[in-house]
C-alpha positions as CSV (number, residue, x, y, z in Angstrom):
1,M,-4.5,44.5,67.4
2,F,-3.0,47.2,65.1
3,I,0.6,48.1,64.4
4,G,1.7,51.6,63.6
5,I,5.1,52.5,62.0
6,D,6.1,56.1,62.1
7,I,9.1,56.8,59.8
8,G,11.1,60.0,60.4
9,G,14.4,61.4,59.2
10,T,16.3,60.7,62.5
11,K,14.2,58.0,64.1
12,C,11.4,55.5,63.6
13,S,8.9,54.1,66.1
14,V,6.8,51.0,66.0
15,S,3.7,51.0,68.2
16,K,1.0,48.5,69.1
17,G,-2.6,49.6,69.8
18,I,-6.0,48.0,70.5
19,F,-9.3,49.6,69.5
20,H,-12.1,49.4,72.1
21,E,-15.5,50.9,71.0
22,N,-14.3,54.3,69.8
23,R,-11.3,54.4,72.2
24,F,-7.8,53.5,71.1
25,E,-5.4,52.2,73.7
26,L,-1.7,52.6,72.9
27,C,-0.2,49.5,74.4
28,D,3.5,49.5,73.6
29,R,6.1,51.2,71.4
30,V,9.8,50.8,70.5
31,Q,12.1,53.3,68.7
32,I,15.2,53.0,66.6
33,K,17.4,55.6,64.8
34,T,17.0,56.1,61.1
35,E,20.1,58.2,60.3
36,H,22.6,56.8,57.8
37,A,20.7,53.5,57.5
38,S,19.8,52.1,54.0
39,P,16.1,51.5,53.3
40,Q,16.8,47.8,53.1
41,K,18.4,47.7,56.5
42,M,15.7,49.8,58.0
43,L,12.9,47.7,56.6
44,G,14.5,44.6,58.1
45,A,14.9,46.3,61.5
46,L,11.3,47.5,61.4
47,S,9.9,44.1,60.5
48,E,11.8,42.6,63.5
49,L,10.2,45.2,65.8
50,V,6.8,44.5,64.4
51,A,7.3,40.7,65.0
52,E,8.5,41.5,68.5
53,L,5.4,43.5,69.4
54,A,2.9,41.2,67.6
55,T,2.0,39.1,70.6
56,E,-1.4,38.3,69.0
57,S,-3.0,38.4,65.5
58,I,-2.4,41.7,63.6
59,Q,-5.5,43.2,62.0
60,A,-3.6,45.8,60.0
61,I,-0.4,47.8,59.8
62,G,-0.3,51.5,59.2
63,I,2.7,53.5,58.1
64,S,3.1,57.3,58.5
65,C,6.0,58.9,56.6
66,G,6.9,62.3,55.2
67,G,6.0,62.9,51.5
68,P,6.2,62.7,48.6
69,L,4.6,59.3,48.4
70,D,1.9,57.4,46.6
71,S,-0.6,56.0,49.1
72,K,-2.6,54.2,46.5
73,R,0.4,52.1,45.2
74,G,2.1,52.1,48.7
75,V,5.3,53.6,47.5
76,I,7.6,56.1,49.2
77,L,9.0,58.6,46.7
78,S,12.3,60.2,47.9
79,P,11.3,62.3,50.9
80,P,13.9,65.1,51.5
81,N,14.5,63.8,55.0
82,L,15.1,60.3,53.9
83,P,18.0,60.2,51.4
84,G,18.0,57.0,49.3
85,W,14.4,56.2,49.9
86,G,13.4,56.5,46.3
87,K,10.5,54.3,45.0
88,I,10.5,52.1,48.1
89,E,7.5,49.7,47.8
90,I,7.0,49.6,51.5
91,V,3.4,48.5,51.6
92,R,4.1,45.5,49.4
93,Y,7.1,44.6,51.7
94,F,5.1,44.5,54.9
95,E,2.1,42.8,53.2
96,E,4.3,40.0,52.0
97,T,6.2,39.7,55.3
98,F,3.1,39.6,57.6
99,S,0.2,38.7,55.2
100,V,-2.0,41.5,56.6
101,P,-3.5,44.7,55.1
102,V,-1.1,47.7,55.1
103,G,-1.9,51.4,54.7
104,L,0.5,54.3,53.9
105,Q,-0.2,58.0,54.4
106,N,2.0,61.1,54.6
107,D,2.5,62.4,58.1
108,A,0.0,65.3,57.8
109,N,-2.8,63.0,56.6
110,A,-2.0,60.5,59.2
111,C,-2.1,63.1,62.0
112,A,-5.4,64.4,60.7
113,L,-6.8,60.8,60.9
114,A,-5.5,60.5,64.4
115,E,-6.9,63.8,65.8
116,W,-10.2,63.0,64.0
117,K,-10.6,59.6,65.4
118,F,-8.9,59.9,68.8
119,G,-8.2,63.5,69.6
120,A,-9.5,67.1,69.2
121,G,-11.6,66.2,66.1
122,I,-13.8,63.5,67.5
123,G,-17.3,63.9,66.1
124,C,-16.4,66.3,63.2
125,R,-17.1,65.7,59.6
126,N,-15.0,68.5,58.2
127,L,-11.7,69.4,59.7
128,I,-8.2,70.6,58.8
129,F,-5.0,69.5,60.7
130,L,-1.9,71.7,60.4
131,T,1.5,70.3,61.4
132,F,3.2,73.6,62.2
133,G,6.5,72.0,63.2
134,T,9.7,72.2,61.2
135,G,7.5,72.8,58.2
136,L,3.8,73.4,57.5
137,G,1.5,70.9,55.9
138,A,-2.2,70.0,56.2
139,G,-4.3,66.9,56.5
140,L,-7.9,67.2,55.3
141,I,-11.0,65.4,56.6
142,L,-13.8,66.4,54.3
143,D,-17.4,65.1,54.5
144,G,-16.4,62.4,56.9
145,R,-13.4,61.0,55.1
146,L,-9.7,61.6,54.4
147,Y,-9.2,63.7,51.3
148,S,-5.7,63.3,49.7
149,G,-6.3,64.6,46.2
150,T,-5.6,63.2,42.7
151,N,-2.0,62.2,43.5
152,D,-1.6,62.7,47.3
153,M,-0.8,66.4,46.9
154,A,-3.8,67.8,48.6
155,G,-3.1,69.8,51.8
156,E,0.2,71.3,50.7
157,V,-0.8,74.6,52.2
158,G,2.7,75.6,53.2
159,H,3.4,76.3,49.5
160,M,0.8,79.1,49.3
161,R,2.4,82.5,48.9
162,L,1.2,85.1,51.4
163,E,3.7,87.9,50.5
164,P,5.9,88.6,47.5
165,F,8.9,88.5,49.7
166,G,9.6,87.0,53.1
167,P,11.1,84.0,54.9
168,V,11.6,81.0,52.7
169,G,9.5,77.9,53.2
170,Y,8.7,75.0,50.8
171,G,11.2,76.6,48.3
172,K,9.2,79.8,48.1
173,S,9.9,83.2,49.7
174,G,6.9,84.7,51.5
175,S,5.1,81.3,51.7
176,F,2.7,80.2,54.4
177,E,5.4,77.8,55.6
178,G,8.0,80.5,55.5
179,F,6.0,82.5,58.0
180,C,4.4,79.7,60.0
181,S,6.9,77.0,60.8
182,G,9.9,76.4,63.2
183,S,12.3,77.2,60.4
184,G,10.3,80.2,59.3
185,I,10.1,81.7,62.8
186,A,13.9,81.2,63.1
187,Q,14.4,83.1,59.8
188,I,12.3,86.0,61.0
189,G,14.2,86.1,64.3
190,K,17.6,86.1,62.5
191,M,16.5,89.0,60.2
192,K,15.2,91.0,63.2
193,A,18.3,90.3,65.2
194,L,20.6,91.3,62.3
195,E,18.7,94.6,62.0
196,Q,19.3,95.4,65.7
197,L,22.9,94.3,65.8
198,Q,23.8,96.3,62.8
199,Q,22.4,99.4,64.5
200,G,24.4,98.7,67.6
201,G,21.4,97.5,69.6
202,E,20.9,94.4,71.8
203,V,18.8,91.4,71.1
204,S,17.1,89.4,73.9
205,F,17.4,86.1,72.1
206,C,20.9,86.5,70.5
207,A,24.1,87.7,72.3
208,G,25.8,88.7,69.1
209,Y,26.7,88.0,65.4
210,E,28.3,84.7,66.4
211,E,25.0,83.5,67.9
212,L,22.8,84.2,64.8
213,D,22.9,80.5,63.7
214,K,21.8,79.4,67.1
215,I,18.5,81.2,66.9
216,S,15.5,78.9,66.8
217,A,11.7,79.1,67.3
218,K,12.3,77.8,70.8
219,T,14.9,80.3,71.8
220,I,12.7,83.1,70.6
221,A,9.7,81.7,72.4
222,D,11.6,81.4,75.6
223,S,12.6,85.0,75.4
224,A,9.0,86.1,74.5
225,E,7.7,84.2,77.5
226,C,10.0,86.4,79.6
227,G,8.3,89.5,78.2
228,N,11.0,90.7,75.8
229,A,9.4,93.0,73.2
230,D,11.8,92.0,70.3
231,A,10.9,88.3,70.7
232,I,7.2,89.0,71.1
233,E,7.4,91.0,67.8
234,V,8.7,87.9,66.0
235,Y,5.8,85.8,67.1
236,E,3.4,88.7,66.3
237,I,4.6,88.6,62.7
238,C,4.0,84.8,62.6
239,A,0.6,85.2,64.3
240,K,-0.6,87.7,61.7
241,K,0.3,85.4,58.8
242,L,-1.2,82.4,60.6
243,G,-4.5,84.3,60.8
244,A,-4.3,85.3,57.2
245,G,-3.5,81.7,56.0
246,L,-6.3,80.2,58.2
247,A,-8.8,82.7,56.7
248,V,-8.0,81.4,53.2
249,L,-8.6,77.8,54.4
250,V,-11.8,78.7,56.3
251,D,-13.3,80.5,53.3
252,L,-12.2,77.8,50.8
253,L,-13.1,74.6,52.8
254,N,-15.7,75.8,55.4
255,P,-14.4,73.4,58.1
256,E,-16.0,73.1,61.5
257,R,-12.6,72.6,63.2
258,I,-8.9,73.5,62.5
259,I,-6.5,71.6,64.7
260,I,-2.9,72.8,64.9
261,G,0.0,70.9,66.3
262,S,3.6,71.3,67.6
263,I,4.5,75.0,67.9
264,F,0.9,76.1,68.2
265,V,0.4,73.7,71.1
266,R,3.5,75.0,72.9
267,S,3.2,78.7,72.1
268,R,-0.5,79.3,71.7
269,N,-0.4,82.1,74.3
270,L,2.1,84.0,72.0
271,L,0.0,83.5,68.9
272,W,-3.7,83.2,69.5
273,E,-4.9,86.7,70.3
274,T,-3.5,88.2,67.1
275,T,-4.2,85.1,65.0
276,H,-7.9,85.1,66.1
277,R,-8.2,88.8,65.3
278,V,-6.8,88.5,61.8
279,L,-8.8,85.4,61.1
280,K,-12.0,87.1,62.1
281,E,-11.2,90.2,60.0
282,E,-10.2,88.2,56.9
283,S,-12.7,85.4,56.7
284,L,-16.4,85.3,55.8
285,P,-18.5,85.7,59.0
286,R,-20.7,82.7,58.3
287,S,-17.7,80.5,57.8
288,F,-15.8,82.0,60.7
289,D,-18.8,81.5,63.1
290,V,-18.9,77.7,62.6
291,C,-15.2,77.0,62.8
292,K,-13.3,76.4,66.0
293,V,-9.5,76.5,66.0
294,V,-7.9,74.3,68.7
295,P,-4.4,72.9,69.6
296,A,-3.8,69.2,68.8
297,A,-4.9,66.9,71.7
298,L,-2.5,64.0,71.1
299,S,0.6,66.1,71.8
300,E,3.9,64.3,71.9
301,Q,2.3,60.9,71.1
302,I,0.7,62.1,67.9
303,G,3.2,60.3,65.7
304,D,2.4,56.9,67.2
305,Y,-1.4,57.5,67.1
306,A,-1.1,58.8,63.5
307,A,0.4,55.5,62.3
308,L,-2.1,53.5,64.3
309,A,-4.9,55.6,62.8
310,V,-3.7,54.7,59.3
311,A,-3.8,51.0,60.3
312,E,-7.4,51.4,61.7
313,N,-8.5,53.3,58.6
314,K,-7.1,50.6,56.3
315,W,-8.9,47.9,58.3
316,R,-12.2,49.8,58.1
317,E,-11.8,50.2,54.3
318,I,-11.4,46.5,53.7
319,S,-14.1,45.6,56.2
320,K,-16.8,47.5,54.4
């Protein structure tokens, strides 16, 4: 039995899973709110939930959390969505509490492990997982193993600058994350809406100036699904940059599969035709021909599977 702990800025979940010959069964999960709780209080609450779910012997515990963090030392290093969580030795805490192996990975790496072992990446040796949610990060499986870099900073593709100017993501205007994330799509939508409103025009996804701050990737997508040209244009801008960014990754890492989560799963029909065209135009033919781009298979449960995949990966490491 494995235990997975998925730590987020507003909520945390603890899940229990059992591994059966290349199939992972998610048995149970519980969830608690994270907001305004101190790290010490949260660790205590999480350990109580782990004890509650552990109806049999625990083989390993896996923790998935937003970075920055140090997976080798098992330390969380002040993630922006977790105020006060500076230098939290979370692996040591759970190892001492439950006397079992504990693994820690950032959420993109954990999701890459999950899709590789239990989702759309089964059977691959080289794959890239892209989060494509509020932000954009990547998890890398290279030559049949997770690659996290020298100090856990591999896969920070959202920081790549695609244009000198543009929506801001990862603290950089015109970045990959600026164009290809929920917050980035909202920024593009607000810019396009403001252009139209200042010219006395109407916007399908925004009733007026007072509605600008309510624009989101979802409100734009809903409007685009209804066939509104202005909303479709926003997703067209995102799709072009997604194709360009993917081309860089395809040429650099030569993966056999790129798995994309969240917004791509929900809005693939608004993105894929243009993304595919740009990707084909910009990448090397031999690299393009062997790479398949697919939506994440684990969908809304990916956070739980990600943490469990970290646990299973840790257990395999120590079992060698």
